[in-house]
N, C-alpha and C positions, 0 to 999 in steps of 0.2 A: 500511379502510386502502387507501391508494393504492399501486398496483403500478407500479414503474418498471423500466426496462430493467436487466439485470444490469450489473455493473461492466465497463468496457471492458477489452479484453485488455491495453492499455497500462498501465492502473492495476493490474490483477491482477499483471502482471509486476513493477511497482514494489513492490507489497506483498510478493510472493514474495522479491524481492531484499532488502527490509528485514528480513523474518523470517529470512532465511538470511545475514544480514550478517556473521556470524562465520565462515561457511564459506569456506575458502580453497581448496577443491578446484578444481583447474584445469579439470576437465571440466565441473563445474557452472557456473563463471564463464564459460567459453567458450560453453556452451549459452545462458546468459542474455544474453550480449553479442550472439550471433547473433540471438536473438529480438528484442532491443532494436533492432538495426539494421533488421530486417524491419518493426518497428512504428514506426520513425521516432523512437525515443527517442535523445536525445543522450547522450554519455559523461557529461556533467555531471549529467543527470537520474538516470542509473544510480548514479553516485558519491553523489549526495544520498540516493538510496534505501538504499544500503549503509550510510549514516550515519543511517538511519531518519528522513530528512527528505524533504520534497517542495518543489518550487519554487513551487507555488501553494497557496492555503489549503485547497482541497478535497482535493487529493492528500495534503497534510500531515495533514489530519484523518483520512482513510481509513487512512493508514500508522500514525498514532498509535493509532487504535482497534484495528487488527490486532495491533500490538505489545502493547497493554494486554491484549487477549484471550489472546494467547500466554503472557503473564506471569501470567495469572489474577489480575491486580491489580484488585480490585473497585472501588476508588476511582477509579483511572485509567479503568477501563471506563465507569463512570458519567459521568465528565467528558467523555471522548472520545466517548461515544455522544451526549450532549447537543450537543456541538459539531458532530458529523457531521449530526445531524438539523437543527440550526439552519442548516447550509449546504446543505440541500436533499436530502440522502440520505434514502431511505426505509428502514425497518427490513428489508424483504425484500431490499434490495440489500446490507445489511450482515451478513446471517445467514451 
């Protein structure tokens, strides 16, 4: 199995935002927005992540897989895993 670099901090934040999409806690939102600014994410990218979407196909695939795993939806996990692998992610990046 090929080992690849871990997911970028930008992508990890987008996934965190997607998974916490329902959280309206001002403190959490403020902390995420500060991290987003530091990482160079736009407001639109954060809004997309809150809606469980990504602007590019690789980001969208990673968010979709994370949400499927969180929901423990086996069918979605299977489909999202296949999509992520097809887009060049390695299993060790997705674990």
